[in-house]
DOVEX-37231 format. One record per residue (C-alpha): x, y, z; residue in three letters. Coordinates in steps of 0.1 Angstrom, whole numbers. Example, Ala and Ser with C-alpha at 12.3 -4.5 7.8 and 13.67 -1.06 7.14 Angstrom:
residues 2
R     x     y     z  aa
R   123   -45    78 ALA
R   137   -11    71 SER
end
This chain:
residues 669
R     x     y     z  aa
R     0     0     0 MET
R    14    34    -9 THR
R     4    69    -1 THR
R    11   101   -21 ASN
R    36   123    -3 ASP
R    22   158    -4 ALA
R    56   173    -1 HIS
R    74   156   -30 LEU
R    46   142   -50 GLY
R    60   106   -53 THR
R    46    74   -38 PRO
R    60    63    -5 THR
R    58    29    11 PRO
R    36    29    41 GLU
R    41     0    65 PRO
R    14   -16    84 ALA
R     9    -5   120 ARG
R    -1   -26   150 PRO
R   -37   -21   159 GLN
R   -45   -14   195 GLY
R   -60    11   218 PRO
R   -27    29   224 LYS
R   -12    24   189 ALA
R    25    23   201 PRO
R    36    21   165 GLY
R    27    57   159 ALA
R    49    68   187 LYS
R    77    47   174 ARG
R    72    61   140 ASP
R    76    97   152 ARG
R   105    87   174 ALA
R   124    71   145 SER
R   118   102   124 GLU
R   131   126   150 GLY
R   161   103   157 ARG
R   169   105   120 GLY
R   169   142   120 ARG
R   190   144   151 ARG
R   216   122   135 VAL
R   217   144   105 ASP
R   222   175   126 GLN
R   249   159   147 ASN
R   271   147   119 ARG
R   299   170   129 ARG
R   299   157   165 ARG
R   325   131   172 PRO
R   311    97   182 ALA
R   319    88   219 PRO
R   334    55   227 ARG
R   306    29   231 PRO
R   300    10   263 ASP
R   317   -24   259 PRO
R   288   -40   279 HIS
R   257   -23   267 PRO
R   226   -30   288 LYS
R   196   -40   266 PRO
R   164   -23   274 GLY
R   129   -38   275 PRO
R   110   -43   243 SER
R    74   -33   238 ALA
R    64   -57   211 SER
R    88   -86   215 GLY
R   121   -94   196 PRO
R   126   -80   161 VAL
R   132  -109   138 PRO
R   156   -90   115 SER
R   181   -79   141 LEU
R   207  -100   158 SER
R   207   -79   189 GLU
R   179   -56   201 PRO
R   188   -19   206 GLU
R   183    -4   241 PRO
R   154    19   247 SER
R   148    45   273 VAL
R   114    48   288 SER
R   100    82   295 ARG
R    89    89   331 PRO
R    54    99   320 ASP
R    48    66   301 ALA
R    17    46   310 GLN
R    23    19   336 PRO
R    28   -15   322 GLY
R    38    -2   288 THR
R    74    -3   275 ALA
R    68    18   245 ALA
R    92    47   242 THR
R    82    82   230 THR
R   104   108   214 ALA
R   103   145   220 ARG
R    88   167   193 PRO
R   114   172   167 GLU
R   103   204   151 THR
R   110   241   159 GLY
R   131   252   189 THR
R   126   219   208 ALA
R   141   199   180 ALA
R   171   222   178 ARG
R   178   219   215 ARG
R   173   182   215 TRP
R   197   178   185 ALA
R   224   200   201 GLU
R   224   181   234 ARG
R   257   163   239 PRO
R   255   125   240 PRO
R   261   106   272 THR
R   288    79   270 PRO
R   273    45   271 GLY
R   238    56   261 HIS
R   223    62   228 SER
R   192    78   213 THR
R   163    53   216 PRO
R   152    38   184 ARG
R   124    14   176 ARG
R   122    -5   143 HIS
R    90   -15   129 LEU
R    85   -52   121 ALA
R    69   -43    87 GLN
R    93   -49    58 GLN
R    93   -23    31 PRO
R    77   -30    -2 ASP
R   105   -42   -25 PRO
R    85   -29   -56 THR
R    83     7   -42 ALA
R   103    33   -61 ALA
R   133    46   -42 ALA
R   134    83   -36 ARG
R   163   103   -22 PRO
R   143   114     8 ASP
R   129    79    17 THR
R   153    54     4 ASP
R   179    46    31 PRO
R   205    38     4 THR
R   202    72   -13 ALA
R   230    97    -8 SER
R   221   134    -7 THR
R   243   164    -5 THR
R   239   188    23 ARG
R   240   224    11 PRO
R   258   237    41 GLU
R   289   215    39 THR
R   287   198     5 GLY
R   292   163    20 ARG
R   271   133    11 ALA
R   245   121    35 ARG
R   249    83    37 THR
R   231    56    56 GLY
R   246    34    83 ARG
R   252    -3    85 ALA
R   229   -21   109 GLU
R   250   -37   136 THR
R   243   -52   169 GLY
R   255   -24   190 ARG
R   235     8   194 PRO
R   243    39   173 GLU
R   257    65   196 THR
R   268    94   173 GLY
R   281   103   140 ARG
R   281    74   115 PRO
R   314    61   101 GLN
R   325    75    68 ALA
R   316    54    39 GLY
R   291    32    58 ALA
R   260    24    37 THR
R   226     8    44 ARG
R   218   -25    28 PRO
R   194   -26    -2 GLU
R   158   -31     4 ALA
R   148   -67     9 GLY
R   179   -77    28 THR
R   163   -76    62 GLY
R   169   -40    70 ALA
R   140   -22    86 ILE
R   132    13    73 THR
R   109    39    86 THR
R    87    60    62 PRO
R    94    97    63 ARG
R    65   118    74 ARG
R    64   155    67 HIS
R    49   168    99 THR
R    66   202    98 GLY
R    96   220    87 PRO
R   129   204    94 THR
R   150   225   118 PRO
R   181   238   102 SER
R   214   231   117 ARG
R   232   262   130 PRO
R   257   275   103 ALA
R   293   269   112 THR
R   308   290    83 THR
R   313   327    91 ALA
R   294   352    69 ALA
R   314   370    43 PRO
R   332   400    58 GLY
R   327   388    93 ALA
R   354   393   119 THR
R   364   369   146 SER
R   346   378   178 GLY
R   319   397   159 ALA
R   299   374   136 PRO
R   281   391   108 GLY
R   299   425   112 LYS
R   317   438    82 ARG
R   354   449    88 PRO
R   360   487    88 ARG
R   378   499    57 ALA
R   412   516    61 THR
R   408   554    60 PRO
R   435   560    34 TRP
R   424   596    27 LEU
R   426   605    63 ALA
R   460   589    66 LEU
R   472   609    35 VAL
R   460   641    52 ALA
R   477   632    84 LEU
R   510   625    66 ALA
R   507   658    48 TYR
R   504   676    81 ALA
R   534   657    95 LEU
R   556   665    66 VAL
R   548   702    69 GLN
R   555   702   107 CYS
R   588   684   102 LEU
R   603   699    71 LEU
R   586   733    64 VAL
R   574   749    97 VAL
R   607   748   116 PRO
R   628   767    89 PRO
R   600   792    82 LEU
R   589   798   118 ALA
R   606   831   124 HIS
R   597   854    94 ALA
R   572   859    67 LEU
R   579   861    29 GLY
R   572   891     7 TRP
R   536   883    -5 ASP
R   528   869    29 GLU
R   534   902    46 THR
R   510   919    22 VAL
R   482   895    30 TYR
R   488   892    67 VAL
R   493   929    73 SER
R   458   938    61 GLN
R   442   929    95 TYR
R   472   930   118 ASP
R   463   954   146 PRO
R   499   961   154 ARG
R   513   970   120 VAL
R   501   994    92 PRO
R   486   976    63 ALA
R   508   972    32 ALA
R   497   983    -2 PHE
R   472   959   -16 PHE
R   475   957   -54 SER
R   447   953   -79 ALA
R   452   916   -88 PRO
R   450   904   -52 ARG
R   420   891   -34 SER
R   414   892     4 ARG
R   405   856    11 GLY
R   438   846    26 ILE
R   437   878    47 SER
R   404   867    61 PHE
R   418   833    68 LEU
R   448   845    87 THR
R   431   874   105 ALA
R   421   853   136 PRO
R   456   840   141 PHE
R   474   873   137 ILE
R   448   891   158 ALA
R   455   867   187 ALA
R   493   867   186 THR
R   521   881   165 PRO
R   539   848   166 SER
R   548   835   131 VAL
R   551   800   145 LEU
R   515   799   157 VAL
R   504   812   123 LEU
R   524   785   105 ARG
R   510   757   127 ILE
R   475   769   123 GLY
R   477   771    85 LEU
R   493   736    85 THR
R   463   721   103 LEU
R   438   740    82 LEU
R   455   730    49 SER
R   455   693    59 SER
R   418   694    68 ALA
R   411   712    35 ALA
R   430   685    16 LEU
R   408   658    32 TYR
R   376   677    27 ALA
R   382   686    -9 ALA
R   392   652   -21 PHE
R   365   635     1 ARG
R   339   650   -22 VAL
R   351   627   -50 TRP
R   348   594   -32 ARG
R   312   587   -44 PRO
R   323   596   -79 VAL
R   356   577   -84 VAL
R   359   555   -53 GLY
R   379   555   -21 ALA
R   412   542   -35 ARG
R   413   566   -64 THR
R   405   595   -41 THR
R   432   587   -16 ALA
R   458   582   -44 LEU
R   449   615   -60 ALA
R   453   633   -27 ALA
R   487   615   -22 LEU
R   500   625   -57 LEU
R   490   662   -51 PHE
R   502   664   -15 ALA
R   535   648   -25 GLY
R   545   678   -46 LEU
R   571   700   -29 TRP
R   552   732   -39 ILE
R   520   717   -22 THR
R   540   710    10 GLN
R   557   743    12 ILE
R   525   762     5 SER
R   505   746    33 GLY
R   520   767    62 PRO
R   524   798    40 GLN
R   499   826    38 ALA
R   494   823     0 MET
R   461   819   -19 PRO
R   469   795   -47 ASN
R   468   763   -26 LEU
R   433   773   -13 TRP
R   422   779   -49 VAL
R   433   744   -57 ALA
R   412   730   -28 PHE
R   382   750   -38 GLY
R   385   739   -75 ALA
R   387   703   -66 VAL
R   357   705   -42 ALA
R   336   726   -66 ALA
R   342   702   -95 THR
R   334   672   -74 GLY
R   301   687   -61 TRP
R   292   697   -97 PHE
R   295   661  -109 LEU
R   274   649   -80 ARG
R   248   675   -88 ALA
R   245   669  -126 VAL
R   243   631  -121 THR
R   214   637   -97 GLU
R   228   615   -69 ARG
R   221   642   -43 GLU
R   211   672   -63 PRO
R   198   695   -36 ARG
R   227   692   -12 ALA
R   253   691   -40 ALA
R   240   723   -56 ASN
R   243   743   -24 TRP
R   278   729   -17 TRP
R   288   737   -53 LEU
R   277   773   -48 ALA
R   296   776   -15 GLY
R   329   762   -30 CYS
R   328   785   -60 VAL
R   321   815   -37 ALA
R   350   806   -14 VAL
R   373   802   -44 THR
R   364   836   -56 ALA
R   372   851   -22 LEU
R   408   837   -24 PHE
R   414   847   -60 ARG
R   386   863   -81 ALA
R   401   858  -116 PRO
R   408   822  -110 ASP
R   371   816   -99 ALA
R   359   830  -132 VAL
R   382   806  -151 TRP
R   369   778  -128 LEU
R   333   786  -136 ALA
R   336   787  -174 LEU
R   338   749  -181 PRO
R   313   742  -154 LEU
R   288   766  -169 ILE
R   293   751  -203 ALA
R   288   716  -190 THR
R   257   725  -171 SER
R   241   740  -203 LEU
R   243   707  -220 PHE
R   240   683  -191 ARG
R   218   697  -163 ASN
R   206   733  -164 ARG
R   192   731  -129 ARG
R   227   734  -116 THR
R   233   767  -135 LEU
R   215   791  -110 PRO
R   236   777   -81 TYR
R   268   780  -100 LEU
R   262   815  -111 VAL
R   249   825   -77 GLY
R   279   812   -59 GLY
R   302   830   -83 LEU
R   284   863   -79 ALA
R   284   860   -41 ALA
R   322   853   -40 GLY
R   329   882   -64 LEU
R   308   907   -45 ALA
R   336   919   -22 GLN
R   361   922   -51 TRP
R   336   942   -72 VAL
R   327   965   -43 ALA
R   364   972   -36 GLU
R   369   978   -74 ALA
R   344  1006   -72 TYR
R   357  1020   -39 ILE
R   394  1020   -47 ARG
R   397  1021   -85 PHE
R   364  1036   -97 GLY
R   349  1006  -115 SER
R   355   969  -124 VAL
R   369   979  -158 GLN
R   394  1003  -142 ASP
R   405   976  -117 ARG
R   410   951  -145 LEU
R   431   977  -164 HIS
R   453   984  -134 VAL
R   455   947  -127 SER
R   467   940  -162 SER
R   494   967  -159 ALA
R   505   952  -126 THR
R   509   918  -141 GLU
R   529   932  -170 GLY
R   503   939  -196 ASP
R   484   907  -198 MET
R   480   894  -234 GLY
R   492   865  -255 LEU
R   524   853  -239 HIS
R   537   817  -243 LEU
R   549   812  -208 ASN
R   558   775  -209 PHE
R   595   781  -207 ASP
R   593   802  -176 ASN
R   571   777  -159 ALA
R   596   750  -168 TRP
R   625   770  -155 SER
R   609   778  -122 SER
R   595   742  -116 LEU
R   621   735   -89 ASN
R   623   770   -76 GLY
R   626   799   -70 PRO
R   592   807   -55 LEU
R   589   837   -78 LEU
R   606   840  -111 CYS
R   601   877  -121 ARG
R   620   885  -142 PRO
R   626   848  -149 CYS
R   663   846  -154 THR
R   667   814  -134 ALA
R   680   782  -149 THR
R   664   748  -142 LEU
R   680   729  -114 ASP
R   680   691  -115 SER
R   661   685  -148 PRO
R   658   648  -139 GLY
R   635   657  -110 LEU
R   611   674  -134 THR
R   602   645  -157 LEU
R   569   642  -139 TRP
R   559   676  -154 TRP
R   564   663  -189 LEU
R   547   630  -182 ALA
R   516   646  -166 LEU
R   498   655  -199 PRO
R   507   621  -214 LEU
R   492   604  -183 LEU
R   461   626  -185 ALA
R   456   617  -222 ALA
R   459   580  -214 ALA
R   433   584  -186 ALA
R   410   601  -211 LEU
R   414   573  -236 ALA
R   407   547  -210 TYR
R   376   567  -199 ALA
R   363   567  -235 LEU
R   367   529  -236 ARG
R   348   525  -203 GLU
R   322   551  -214 ARG
R   328   571  -182 ARG
R   339   602  -199 LEU
R   325   630  -177 LEU
R   343   622  -144 PRO
R   376   622  -163 THR
R   372   648  -189 ALA
R   356   675  -166 LEU
R   386   679  -141 PRO
R   409   680  -171 MET
R   389   707  -187 ALA
R   388   727  -155 VAL
R   426   723  -150 ALA
R   432   735  -186 ALA
R   410   765  -180 ALA
R   428   774  -147 LEU
R   461   772  -165 SER
R   453   796  -193 VAL
R   462   829  -175 PRO
R   495   815  -162 TYR
R   507   797  -193 LEU
R   494   820  -220 LEU
R   488   855  -207 MET
R   517   866  -184 ILE
R   555   868  -189 ASP
R   567   855  -155 TYR
R   560   824  -135 SER
R   559   809  -100 ALA
R   555   772   -92 PRO
R   524   779   -71 ARG
R   505   793  -100 PHE
R   497   758  -114 LEU
R   486   742   -81 LEU
R   449   741   -90 PRO
R   458   723  -123 ALA
R   480   698  -105 TYR
R   452   690   -80 ALA
R   426   684  -107 LEU
R   449   664  -130 LEU
R   458   641  -101 ALA
R   423   626  -101 LEU
R   423   611  -137 PRO
R   459   600  -132 VAL
R   451   583  -100 ALA
R   421   566  -117 GLY
R   444   553  -144 LEU
R   468   538  -119 VAL
R   441   521   -98 THR
R   427   504  -128 ARG
R   460   486  -136 LEU
R   452   449  -134 ASN
R   486   430  -138 PRO
R   505   428  -106 ARG
R   537   438  -123 ARG
R   520   470  -135 GLY
R   509   478  -100 LEU
R   544   472   -86 VAL
R   560   494  -113 LEU
R   535   522  -106 ALA
R   542   519   -69 GLY
R   579   522   -74 LEU
R   575   552   -97 LEU
R   552   570   -71 ILE
R   577   563   -44 ALA
R   606   577   -65 ALA
R   584   607   -72 GLN
R   578   614   -35 LEU
R   615   610   -27 VAL
R   625   634   -54 SER
R   599   660   -43 GLN
R   612   657    -8 ALA
R   647   665   -21 THR
R   635   696   -38 VAL
R   615   706    -8 LEU
R   644   707    16 THR
R   665   728    -8 ARG
R   638   753   -16 VAL
R   627   756    20 THR
R   663   764    31 ALA
R   666   790     4 SER
R   632   806    13 THR
R   641   806    50 ALA
R   674   823    42 LEU
R   656   851    23 THR
R   631   856    50 ASN
R   658   858    76 GLU
R   675   886    56 ARG
R   643   906    57 TYR
R   642   901    95 ARG
R   678   910    99 ALA
R   673   942    79 ALA
R   643   951   101 ALA
R   665   946   132 ASP
R   691   969   117 GLY
R   665   996   111 LEU
R   654   994   147 ARG
R   691   996   158 THR
R   693  1029   138 LEU
R   665  1043   158 GLY
R   636  1037   134 LEU
R   605  1033   156 ARG
R   568  1033   148 PRO
R   553  1054   134 PRO
R   579  1052   106 CYS
R   581  1047    68 LEU
R   603  1024    47 VAL
R   607  1027     9 SER
R   627  1008   -17 GLY
R   625   976   -38 PRO
R   623   954    -7 ARG
R   603   977    15 ALA
R   571   956    21 LEU
R   585   926    41 PRO
R   612   947    59 ILE
R   587   974    69 ALA
R   563   948    82 TYR
R   590   932   104 ASP
R   601   966   116 ALA
R   565   977   124 GLY
R   566  1005    99 CYS
R   544  1015    69 ALA
R   557  1010    34 SER
R   555  1031     2 ALA
R   567  1027   -34 GLN
R   571  1053   -60 VAL
R   576  1029   -89 ASP
R   574   992   -98 GLY
R   545   968   -95 ASN
R   535   980   -60 ASN
R   533  1017   -69 LEU
R   514  1033   -40 SER
R   526  1070   -38 THR
R   545  1097   -56 THR
R   578  1113   -49 VAL
R   561  1144   -36 ALA
R   540  1123   -13 GLY
R   570  1103    -1 LEU
R   590  1135     8 LEU
R   560  1150    25 ASP
R   557  1119    48 ARG
R   595  1118    53 ALA
R   593  1153    67 ALA
R   568  1141    94 LYS
R   580  1106   104 VAL
R   613  1087   104 PRO
R   619  1074    69 THR
R   645  1050    54 ALA
R   652  1041    18 LEU
R   667  1007    11 LEU
R   691   999   -18 THR
R   709   968   -29 ALA
R   747   963   -29 LYS
R   764   989   -51 GLY
R   732  1007   -60 GLN
R   729  1045   -57 ARG
R   699  1061   -42 PRO
R   674  1080   -64 PRO
R   680  1117   -69 HIS
R   656  1129   -42 TYR
R   676  1109   -15 ALA
R   711  1118   -25 ARG
R   716  1139     7 ASP
R   702  1112    30 TRP
R   726  1094    54 THR
R   736  1059    44 PRO
R   739  1030    69 TYR
R   750   995    59 PRO
R   727   968    73 LEU
R   745   939    89 HIS
R   737   902    82 HIS
R   723   912    48 THR
R   739   908    13 PRO
R   752   944    12 GLY
R   719   962    16 TRP
R   721   999    27 THR
R   695  1020    46 ALA
R   694  1057    36 TRP
R   679  1077    65 LEU
R   661  1109    58 ALA
R   670  1140    78 PRO
R   653  1142   111 ALA
R   621  1162   110 ALA
R   622  1195   128 PRO
R   608  1194   163 GLN
R   579  1215   172 GLY
R   580  1243   199 PRO
end
């Protein structure tokens, strides 16, 4: 007699059950089914040593004819008196799992009762009912095999390779009943990404970008801050003096913007210490490096972002500009962040937040250097017109907000924006078409300002990266075309090219810091190209080249930092010499190097010619008649005609500089 199994839809042999008021066969059936499940669940548990003298238990229905030795049975305490039938615990749900996980007791085994009914030899064997069938467990991939019937009780895990005899050989089988879901055995394999001691918890990724920013700060504190901790450079004194309460503000020329003055104002208002200012700028620049490149992580990934930050921070001009009060590095940070937010806005990943951040970054960039912000906005505006015009109002609004202060100052000091642009062009040397690649190449390893650019290139082998940079960018662009991810690679290259136009094509002098925004933006596609290298040899070669680049940049950094520190110390020595000559505030200093020396001496500065023209000869003589005044000249240089009768004093610890003191002003009655 067969019954249709509702679970699998195939006929299953159903043995005859003893008839009686208590139907002990049903309990034995359920006990055998639960015992089979427990054996499957305890396959990993090592079998204990059996008792050499097992004690046979009582039998409920007499001896089983097919077995040579009866298996012991354990009676439940709540069984009916006079009945030897054993019952099994329910083998479904939580109770089955607890029963299966209970450790076995040596010398005892799980009770099992075999039915006396032989299986139908004509029944079709199925994997779930045939005792000879071998199934594969999905958790472990091992075959589930039967056990050879022996005279001793089964106490644990079956021996490997043991099989059940075929049907009809005297083995007693129990039909499988689907009374409920089979409890799953607890998984023993850890989940992907799990850590020891915290199952299911993904390991935290290494914060490579934060480590790069930290390394950037450490390099500045070790190699840059100590040599430059005692004096400021020429342009630094102009920016810092604008809001220094102890020193008159230096002349602020038309091309300059006041963003760096705003940034340094809190430090210089709190203390005159140059060391404190250097440390504060170091911390701020490191945080800005992290924040600017962090914007790109959802666009290009964490590894590319960290590598791009490393390539940019590894340049010597980036490291020496961190503690300096100069605007170009901050323009680079603003350009990187603005371009990243623009990409996140046009791709509509987070349009509302990205648009506002884009406007803020463009505004901050305009505060630090207004002309550079215009060049930054041009490719972004062009892209938004074709890709996503909803970004355009935020972009234009941020640019207008950042330029508001520069425009207001243009009307107040110069009459109009056009007049300020005209004066700015004259200060820069009549901006026009000037191929300035040779000057940029000559000043690549210093000096910090090449005007007029008569310097020769030092260590040409250390500048090969500059020649390879456009080639690497072109390769990254070709790779992006093949991957059809053109915008994240082409846009930073377009912005870098736009920011380089005024410094490579429109002026006739150069400084390494001018191209910092272009270097920062080009580092992103180059880093993306390196991180996509698949062969291990290619990665090793790229790592070696990057390491060599960092070492070469450190070599240039130490040399340029020492030269810059020497120049700044000369300015400080000249200021000390003026104080020795009796020059005390209020006072006035004029001459080619008047701005940094006057700031260190606590005096005002004035120029009658040159790029920092701020007064006339008549105005200078008028002020010289009221306050102590000194005119500085270089070694072997004669003073101008209006100072021929002034008294010369050589300044010690300087390269032959001379201070010409004006006659003392007449004392009042």
